[in-house]
C-alpha positions in Angstrom: 38.5 -34.8 -79.6 41.6 -34.3 -77.4 42.8 -37.4 -75.7 44.1 -36.2 -72.2 44.8 -39.7 -71.0 47.6 -40.3 -73.4 49.2 -37.0 -72.7 48.7 -37.3 -68.9 50.2 -40.7 -68.3 53.7 -39.9 -69.6 53.8 -36.9 -67.4 52.9 -38.9 -64.3 55.4 -41.5 -65.2 58.2 -38.9 -65.5 57.1 -37.4 -62.2 57.2 -40.8 -60.4 60.7 -41.6 -61.9 62.0 -38.2 -60.8 60.7 -38.7 -57.3 62.2 -42.2 -57.0 65.7 -41.2 -58.3 68.2 -40.6 -55.5 69.0 -37.0 -54.8 72.3 -35.9 -56.3 75.1 -35.4 -53.7 75.5 -31.8 -52.7 78.8 -30.3 -53.7 79.4 -28.9 -50.2 79.2 -32.5 -48.7 82.2 -33.8 -50.6 84.9 -31.7 -48.7 83.3 -32.8 -45.4 83.6 -36.5 -46.3 87.1 -36.1 -47.6 88.2 -34.3 -44.4 86.6 -37.0 -42.3 88.5 -39.7 -44.2 91.7 -37.8 -44.0 91.3 -37.4 -40.2 90.7 -41.1 -39.9 93.8 -42.0 -41.9 95.9 -39.5 -39.8 94.6 -41.0 -36.6 95.5 -44.5 -37.8 99.0 -43.4 -38.8 99.5 -41.7 -35.4 98.6 -45.0 -33.7 100.8 -47.0 -36.0 103.7 -44.8 -35.3 103.2 -44.9 -31.5 103.0 -48.7 -31.6 106.1 -49.0 -33.7 108.0 -46.8 -31.3 106.8 -48.8 -28.3 107.9 -52.1 -30.0 111.3 -50.7 -30.8 111.7 -49.3 -27.3 110.9 -52.6 -25.8 113.5 -54.4 -27.9 116.0 -51.7 -27.1 115.4 -52.1 -23.4 115.9 -55.8 -23.6 119.1 -55.4 -25.6 120.4 -52.9 -23.0 119.5 -55.2 -20.1 122.6 -57.2 -20.0 125.9 -56.9 -18.2 127.8 -55.1 -21.0 125.0 -52.6 -21.5 125.0 -51.6 -17.9 128.8 -51.3 -17.9 128.7 -49.0 -20.9 126.1 -46.8 -19.3 128.0 -46.3 -16.1 131.4 -45.9 -17.8 130.0 -43.4 -20.2 128.8 -41.3 -17.3 132.1 -41.5 -15.4 134.4 -41.1 -18.5 132.4 -39.1 -21.0 133.6 -39.3 -24.6 136.2 -42.0 -23.8 134.1 -45.2 -24.1 133.1 -46.6 -27.4 129.8 -48.4 -28.0 131.3 -51.7 -28.9 131.4 -54.9 -26.7 134.0 -57.0 -28.4 136.7 -58.6 -26.1 139.3 -56.1 -27.3 137.0 -53.1 -26.7 136.0 -54.3 -23.2 139.6 -55.0 -22.4 140.4 -51.3 -23.1 138.2 -50.4 -20.2 140.9 -51.5 -17.9 143.2 -48.6 -18.8 140.4 -46.2 -17.9 139.7 -47.9 -14.6 143.2 -48.5 -13.5 144.5 -45.1 -14.5 148.3 -45.0 -14.3 148.4 -48.1 -12.2 148.9 -51.7 -13.1 145.9 -52.8 -11.2 142.3 -51.5 -10.8 141.7 -50.7 -7.2 138.3 -50.6 -5.8 139.1 -47.7 -3.4 140.1 -45.6 -6.4 136.7 -45.9 -8.2 135.5 -42.6 -9.6 131.9 -43.1 -8.5 129.9 -45.4 -6.3 128.5 -47.0 -9.4 132.0 -47.8 -10.7 132.8 -49.4 -7.3 129.7 -51.6 -7.8 131.0 -52.5 -11.2 134.1 -53.7 -9.5 132.1 -55.9 -7.2 130.2 -57.4 -10.1 133.5 -58.2 -11.9 135.0 -59.9 -8.8 131.8 -61.8 -8.1 131.7 -63.0 -11.7 135.3 -64.1 -11.5 134.7 -65.7 -8.1 137.7 -63.9 -6.6 136.1 -62.8 -3.4 136.5 -59.4 -1.8 140.0 -58.7 -3.2 141.2 -55.0 -3.1 142.3 -54.9 -6.7 142.0 -56.5 -10.1 144.9 -57.3 -12.3 144.9 -56.9 -16.1 144.9 -60.6 -16.8 142.0 -61.1 -14.4 140.0 -58.3 -16.1 140.8 -59.9 -19.5 138.9 -63.0 -18.3 136.0 -60.8 -17.4 136.2 -59.0 -20.8 135.9 -62.4 -22.6 132.8 -63.3 -20.6 131.1 -59.9 -21.3 131.9 -60.1 -25.0 130.6 -63.7 -25.1 127.3 -62.8 -23.4 126.8 -59.4 -25.3 123.9 -59.4 -27.8 124.9 -59.3 -31.4 125.0 -55.7 -32.8 122.5 -55.5 -35.7 123.6 -54.5 -39.1 122.6 -51.0 -40.4 119.8 -52.4 -42.5 118.3 -54.3 -39.5 118.9 -51.4 -37.2 116.8 -49.0 -39.3 114.2 -51.6 -40.6 111.4 -50.4 -38.3 111.9 -46.7 -39.1 112.0 -47.5 -42.8 108.8 -49.5 -42.7 107.1 -46.7 -40.8 108.4 -44.1 -43.2 106.8 -45.9 -46.1 103.4 -46.0 -44.3 103.5 -42.3 -43.6 104.7 -41.4 -47.1 101.2 -41.7 -48.5 102.0 -40.1 -51.9 105.2 -42.1 -52.3 107.2 -39.0 -53.0 110.2 -40.1 -51.0 109.8 -37.3 -48.3 107.2 -36.6 -45.7 105.4 -33.4 -46.5 103.6 -31.5 -43.7 100.3 -33.0 -44.6 101.8 -36.4 -44.0 103.3 -35.6 -40.6 101.8 -37.3 -37.5 100.8 -35.2 -34.5 103.9 -36.3 -32.7 106.2 -35.3 -35.6 104.4 -32.0 -36.0 104.9 -31.2 -32.3 108.6 -32.2 -32.6 109.2 -30.7 -36.0 112.5 -29.0 -35.2 114.1 -32.3 -34.4 112.3 -34.4 -37.1 112.8 -31.8 -39.9 116.5 -31.2 -39.0 117.2 -28.8 -41.9 113.9 -27.0 -41.6 112.9 -27.3 -45.2 109.4 -28.7 -44.4 110.4 -32.1 -45.9 111.5 -35.0 -43.8 113.8 -37.3 -45.6 114.3 -41.0 -44.8 117.6 -40.3 -43.0 116.0 -37.5 -41.0 113.2 -39.8 -40.0 115.6 -42.5 -39.0 117.4 -40.1 -36.6 114.1 -38.8 -35.2 112.8 -42.4 -34.8 115.9 -43.6 -32.9 115.8 -40.6 -30.6 112.2 -41.2 -29.8 112.9 -44.9 -29.2 115.7 -44.0 -26.8 113.5 -41.6 -24.9 110.7 -44.1 -24.5 113.0 -46.9 -23.4 114.6 -44.7 -20.8 111.3 -43.4 -19.5 110.0 -47.0 -19.3 113.1 -48.0 -17.3 112.6 -45.2 -14.9 109.0 -45.9 -14.4 109.8 -49.6 -13.7 111.6 -48.1 -11.0 112.6 -47.2 -7.8 110.1 -46.6 -5.0 110.5 -48.7 -1.9 106.8 -49.3 -1.6 106.7 -50.6 -5.1 109.4 -53.1 -4.3 107.3 -54.6 -1.5 104.3 -54.7 -3.7 106.3 -56.7 -6.2 106.2 -59.8 -4.1 109.7 -59.7 -2.5 110.6 -60.3 1.1 111.1 -57.5 3.7 114.9 -57.8 3.6 114.8 -56.7 -0.1 113.7 -53.1 0.9 116.1 -53.1 3.9 119.1 -53.9 1.7 118.2 -51.6 -1.1 119.8 -48.6 0.6 119.9 -46.4 -2.5 116.2 -47.1 -3.3 116.8 -47.9 -6.9 114.4 -50.9 -6.8 117.1 -53.6 -6.8 119.8 -55.0 -4.5 123.4 -54.7 -5.6 126.1 -57.0 -4.6 127.8 -54.2 -2.6 124.5 -53.6 -0.7 124.2 -57.3 0.0 127.7 -57.4 1.4 127.1 -54.3 3.4 124.2 -56.1 5.0 126.4 -58.9 6.1 124.6 -61.5 4.1 126.3 -64.7 2.9 127.8 -64.3 -0.6 126.6 -67.8 -1.7 123.0 -66.8 -1.2 123.3 -63.8 -3.5 125.1 -65.8 -6.2 122.3 -68.4 -6.1 119.7 -65.7 -6.7 121.7 -63.7 -9.2 120.6 -65.9 -12.1 122.3 -63.8 -14.8 125.5 -63.2 -12.8 125.5 -59.4 -13.2 125.8 -58.4 -9.6 122.3 -57.0 -9.4 119.1 -58.5 -8.0 116.0 -56.8 -9.3 112.5 -58.0 -8.1 111.8 -59.9 -11.3 115.0 -61.9 -11.0 114.3 -62.7 -7.3 110.8 -63.8 -8.2 112.1 -66.0 -10.9 114.5 -67.6 -8.5 111.7 -68.1 -5.9 109.5 -69.8 -8.5 112.3 -72.1 -9.6 113.1 -73.0 -6.0 109.4 -73.7 -5.3 109.1 -75.8 -8.4 112.2 -77.8 -7.4 110.8 -78.3 -3.9 107.5 -79.6 -5.3 109.3 -81.9 -7.6 111.3 -83.3 -4.8 108.2 -83.8 -2.7 106.4 -85.7 -5.5 109.2 -88.2 -5.9 108.4 -91.6 -4.6 110.4 -92.8 -1.5 113.3 -95.0 -2.3 112.5 -98.7 -2.4 113.5 -100.6 0.7 115.4 -103.8 -0.2 113.7 -107.0 0.9 114.7 -108.3 4.3 115.9 -112.0 4.1 116.5 -112.4 7.7 114.7 -115.1 9.6 111.0 -114.8 9.6 110.8 -112.6 6.5 108.7 -113.5 3.5 110.7 -115.3 0.8 111.2 -113.4 -2.4 109.0 -114.8 -5.2 110.8 -116.7 -7.9 
């Protein structure tokens, strides 16, 4: 007699096991998943690069926002190719030869540009000389010492390129020591001519350093301009009406020359010019106003001075 039960059960069991087993991944799904993962990594790297550039640009803007940095910027415009990037006392002292020309003194009325004339006003205000018509070399040497003392320390090469080098390592996914086109961010790809300076489709660490620094400079400059210069924005920044009236060149700040042209007392400007650079931007005025308000509140909170006891006739005796 045939025994169908024994032959049927194994078949059913095999059928059940086959149905319960997960379906094998289709071969055509693998490239789709891989592409999705690659796109996610590329997006993260794009964001990482943008954040790194923004951080470096913010640091660059802060480093440039000092008296020596502003002098370098204006002197480089007025005397292209004749001003070095250094801010040592000796280097700043050499500015005098440019400014004075063939003369022994730097005269304000001989300034090459309006901005250079404003630099003159900043120097005389810093030296507390008043509205003198010229500066002597020994006077400018005092100013050079102050600029050199207050200038931020220039970072070493390793520190200067640290952010670019860290970012390069992140982008160099295969660790090959150069960025291949597949490793380029969207920004690098759009600016390939500058990033890939030699055009060989491989971006070396040195090429990326140069590209990164150029981008940081552009972002810092764009941020400074956007911080800018519309009269309406100045009023919205919480400054008084006179701020807009005195800001005759509408650059978003009041220069010492504009203050003097408005007939205002010099002592008031010097009190508000907290960093002594001859410029009063809205943020600096607001900081001065907050300090003055805090000082006023502190004075109001002080207890009145004690009145000494009156020992004249009829007054209460002082306890023993």
